[in-house]
C-alpha positions in Angstrom: 146.5 70.5 67.7 149.5 68.0 68.3 149.3 64.1 68.8 149.5 64.2 72.3 147.2 66.7 72.7 144.7 64.6 70.4 145.4 61.4 72.5 144.1 63.2 75.8 141.0 64.6 73.9 137.8 63.1 75.4 134.5 63.2 74.3 131.3 63.6 76.5 128.5 60.6 76.4 125.3 61.4 74.9 122.8 62.5 77.2 120.8 59.5 78.8 123.6 57.1 77.8 124.3 54.7 81.1 127.4 54.8 82.8 129.3 51.4 82.4 129.2 49.1 85.4 131.5 46.4 86.6 128.6 43.8 86.0 128.2 44.9 82.3 132.0 44.3 81.9 131.6 40.9 83.5 128.9 40.1 81.1 131.2 40.1 78.2 133.0 37.1 79.3 131.6 33.7 78.3 130.1 32.1 81.1 131.6 29.0 82.5 130.5 25.8 84.4 132.1 27.5 87.5 129.9 30.3 86.8 126.9 28.2 86.5 128.3 26.0 89.8 128.2 29.2 91.6 124.7 30.3 90.6 123.2 27.1 90.9 124.7 26.2 94.5 126.4 23.0 93.3 130.1 21.7 92.6 131.5 22.3 89.1 131.9 18.5 88.5 127.9 18.3 89.1 127.3 21.0 86.4 129.8 18.8 84.0 127.5 15.6 84.3 124.3 17.5 84.0 125.4 19.0 80.8 127.3 16.1 79.2 125.6 13.0 80.5 121.9 13.9 81.3 120.2 11.4 83.4 123.1 10.8 85.8 121.9 13.3 88.3 118.5 13.8 89.9 115.8 15.6 88.3 115.7 18.6 90.4 119.4 19.5 90.4 119.6 19.0 86.9 116.6 21.3 86.5 118.5 24.5 88.8 121.6 23.8 86.6 119.7 24.3 83.5 117.8 27.1 84.3 121.3 28.6 85.6 123.0 27.9 82.4 119.8 29.7 80.6 120.1 32.6 82.9 123.8 33.1 82.1 123.5 32.3 78.4 126.0 29.4 78.7 127.3 28.1 75.4 129.2 24.5 75.6 132.5 24.9 74.2 133.3 21.3 72.7 136.8 21.5 72.6 137.1 22.5 76.3 134.7 19.7 77.1 136.8 17.2 75.5 140.0 18.0 77.5 138.9 16.0 80.6 136.2 13.6 79.2 137.7 12.7 76.0 134.1 13.6 74.6 133.3 16.5 71.7 129.6 16.8 72.3 129.5 16.6 68.5 128.1 13.9 66.3 128.4 13.7 62.2 126.0 13.1 60.0 127.3 12.5 56.3 124.9 12.3 53.6 125.0 11.2 49.9 123.5 14.6 48.3 122.5 17.4 50.6 120.1 18.5 48.0 118.0 15.4 47.8 114.9 16.1 50.1 114.9 12.6 51.2 117.7 13.6 53.7 115.6 16.3 55.2 113.7 14.1 57.4 116.7 11.9 58.2 118.7 15.2 59.4 115.5 16.5 60.9 115.4 13.1 63.2 118.7 12.8 63.8 119.2 16.7 65.3 116.3 16.5 67.6 117.7 13.5 69.0 121.1 15.1 69.6 119.7 18.2 70.7 117.6 16.7 73.5 121.0 15.3 74.8 123.0 18.9 74.2 124.6 17.4 71.3 125.6 19.2 68.2 125.0 17.4 64.7 127.8 18.3 62.2 126.3 17.7 58.6 128.4 16.7 55.6 127.9 15.2 52.0 130.1 13.3 49.8 128.1 13.7 46.2 127.6 10.1 45.7 131.4 9.6 45.8 132.8 6.6 47.8 136.3 8.2 47.8 134.8 11.5 49.0 132.9 9.8 51.6 135.8 8.1 53.3 137.7 11.3 53.2 135.0 13.3 54.8 134.9 10.5 57.8 138.4 10.6 58.2 138.5 14.4 58.6 135.4 14.3 61.0 136.7 11.3 63.0 138.7 13.4 65.4 136.4 15.9 66.4 133.0 13.7 66.9 132.4 11.2 69.2 130.4 8.9 66.8 129.4 8.9 63.0 126.1 8.3 61.0 126.8 7.4 57.3 123.3 7.7 55.2 123.3 5.6 52.2 126.9 5.1 52.6 128.6 3.9 49.5 132.0 2.7 50.9 133.1 -0.6 50.9 132.3 -2.9 54.0 135.7 -3.3 55.2 136.1 0.8 55.0 132.8 1.3 57.2 133.9 -1.5 59.7 137.2 0.2 60.0 135.6 3.3 61.0 133.5 1.5 63.4 136.9 0.2 65.1 137.9 4.0 65.9 134.4 5.4 67.0 130.9 4.2 67.3 129.1 4.1 63.7 125.7 3.6 62.7 124.5 3.1 58.9 121.0 4.0 57.5 119.5 2.4 54.6 122.4 -0.3 54.5 123.2 -3.5 56.1 127.0 -4.1 57.1 127.8 -7.1 59.0 129.4 -6.0 62.5 128.0 -2.4 62.0 124.7 -1.1 63.5 122.4 -0.8 60.6 119.2 1.1 60.5 117.1 -0.3 57.6 113.5 0.5 57.0 111.2 -2.7 56.4 110.3 -2.2 52.8 108.1 -5.3 52.2 104.6 -3.5 53.4 104.9 -0.6 51.0 106.6 -2.6 48.1 103.9 -5.3 48.5 101.1 -2.8 48.5 102.4 -1.2 45.6 102.9 -4.5 43.5 99.4 -5.8 44.7 98.1 -2.5 43.5 99.8 -2.8 39.9 98.5 -6.6 39.8 95.2 -5.5 40.6 95.0 -2.9 37.9 96.1 -5.6 35.4 99.9 -4.8 35.0 101.8 -7.6 33.7 105.2 -6.0 32.8 106.9 -3.6 35.1 110.3 -1.8 34.4 112.5 -1.1 38.0 114.8 2.0 37.4 117.5 1.4 39.7 119.9 3.7 41.6 123.7 3.9 41.6 125.4 0.5 41.1 127.0 0.9 44.7 123.7 1.6 46.3 123.1 -1.4 48.8 119.3 0.0 49.2 118.6 0.0 45.1 120.0 -3.7 45.0 117.6 -4.5 48.1 114.5 -3.0 46.4 115.2 -4.5 43.0 115.6 -7.8 44.6 112.5 -7.7 46.7 110.6 -6.3 43.5 111.4 -9.1 41.2 110.5 -11.7 43.9 107.0 -9.9 44.6 106.3 -9.6 41.1 107.2 -13.4 40.0 104.4 -14.5 43.1 102.0 -12.6 40.9 102.7 -13.3 37.5 104.4 -9.8 36.6 107.3 -9.8 34.4 110.1 -7.4 35.3 113.2 -5.7 33.5 115.6 -3.5 35.2 116.7 -0.1 33.8 120.0 1.2 34.9 120.6 4.8 36.0 123.9 6.7 36.7 122.6 8.9 39.8 119.5 8.9 41.9 118.3 12.2 40.6 116.1 14.0 38.3 118.4 14.5 35.2 119.1 10.5 35.5 115.3 10.0 35.4 115.1 12.2 32.2 117.9 10.2 30.7 116.5 6.9 31.8 113.1 7.6 29.9 113.7 6.3 26.4 115.3 2.9 28.0 111.8 2.7 29.8 109.7 3.1 26.8 111.9 0.5 25.2 111.0 -2.2 27.6 107.3 -2.3 26.8 106.4 -2.1 30.5 103.0 -0.7 31.4 104.1 0.4 34.9 107.5 1.8 36.3 108.9 1.6 39.9 111.7 3.9 40.4 114.3 3.6 43.1 113.5 7.1 44.3 111.1 9.9 43.9 113.6 12.3 42.0 114.0 9.5 39.1 110.6 9.0 39.2 109.8 12.9 38.5 112.6 13.0 35.9 111.1 10.0 34.1 107.5 11.7 34.1 108.9 15.4 33.4 110.7 13.7 30.1 107.7 11.6 28.9 105.2 14.3 29.4 107.5 16.4 27.2 107.1 13.7 24.4 103.6 13.4 24.7 103.3 10.4 26.7 100.3 10.5 28.9 100.7 9.7 32.5 98.7 7.2 33.9 96.7 6.4 31.3 99.7 5.1 29.0 102.2 4.6 31.6 101.5 4.1 35.6 104.7 5.4 37.8 105.2 4.7 41.1 108.6 6.4 43.0 110.1 5.6 46.6 110.5 7.9 49.4 107.7 10.1 49.4 109.8 13.3 49.2 108.6 16.9 50.0 107.0 17.7 46.7 106.3 14.4 45.2 102.4 15.6 45.3 103.1 18.7 43.4 103.7 17.2 40.1 101.1 16.7 37.6 99.9 13.9 38.0 100.6 13.9 41.5 103.2 11.1 42.1 102.2 7.8 44.0 105.1 6.9 46.2 106.1 4.3 49.0 107.0 6.5 52.1 109.9 5.6 54.2 110.3 6.6 57.8 113.1 9.0 57.4 112.7 10.8 60.7 112.6 7.7 62.8 115.7 6.4 60.8 117.6 9.5 61.9 116.5 9.2 65.8 117.2 5.7 65.9 120.9 6.3 64.5 121.7 8.9 67.3 120.0 6.6 70.2 122.2 3.8 68.9 125.0 5.9 69.0 124.5 7.0 72.7 123.4 3.5 73.7 127.6 2.9 72.4 128.6 5.8 74.0 127.1 5.2 77.3 127.5 1.7 77.3 123.5 0.9 77.4 121.6 -1.8 75.4 121.0 -0.7 71.9 117.2 0.3 71.4 115.0 -2.0 69.8 113.6 -0.8 66.7 110.1 -1.7 66.1 108.4 1.2 64.1 110.4 1.4 60.5 107.6 0.0 58.1 107.3 1.6 54.5 103.7 2.7 53.6 102.1 3.1 50.2 100.9 6.7 49.4 98.3 6.7 46.8 97.9 9.6 44.6 97.2 10.0 40.7 99.9 8.4 38.9 98.5 5.0 38.2 95.8 3.5 36.3 95.0 0.2 34.4 97.4 -0.5 31.4 96.3 0.7 27.7 94.1 -1.7 26.0 95.4 -1.2 22.5 
């Protein structure tokens, strides 16, 4: 058979195979706002407002548009949206360590809030490196409408410089002239120190987080003040990273302080300390009481189950996105009223040893 014969050969369809239709061919093309407008019986500009700026048109029309978009399997194109509006429909969230369970709830809260506004949330990490954080932020800036920095390690001037380009919100840190979402640590921390005082502890070791962590310094400062008011001596034990490996590495220094109770900057450090000291035969809580911070997923899986100060991370992520949208829409920044920490009592504390 010649090449020309082969090119002319046809293959009969399998029995029962439907004939292709013009409608089927059309469905292969991605739906546009013009298709939605035609189906919903409105102008394309109305569709654009409904999809990019919720709340700007009446509820009945908006519902017709969203129903039409769903029927057509419409997926927004951020690049196309940015051409006429200057908006990409995307927000950036940069976290210190994507493997830290603390950030799970921050991401969840931010994602839910963004999705309700038909926005996409882009997640990136900087692995506790301020240099990588700044580089990542610079890379994201052209493609997002606003940026959230969770537990940022940047210098304040760098954060403010980013905020001059597009709306920026920081979580778990305060930076002058930049919107900051910071949980009130006093309720949970006060309850923790009162609990240790009532048990009879008179010397506490605070295992700190990274040196560039604003929140670590904030928690240490309040811990010292609250302990001083209750006659509890405090000593700070530094760590290199806010993870379990650093907690294990700090365990020897913890024992050398002579403290009968330990408050760790976060749960990962606390769990690392617990694992290391248990491997050395130190019994907790009978020989040493231990409290973590953040109440991450898995903190109740330890033996003993870890007492921890819970932070409202879902609400923090949600408020961060609400604040960005307030700036994007030129409206008032939301008032934050429910970001209090709470002490979660478990099994890792007891009276100090008597011998």
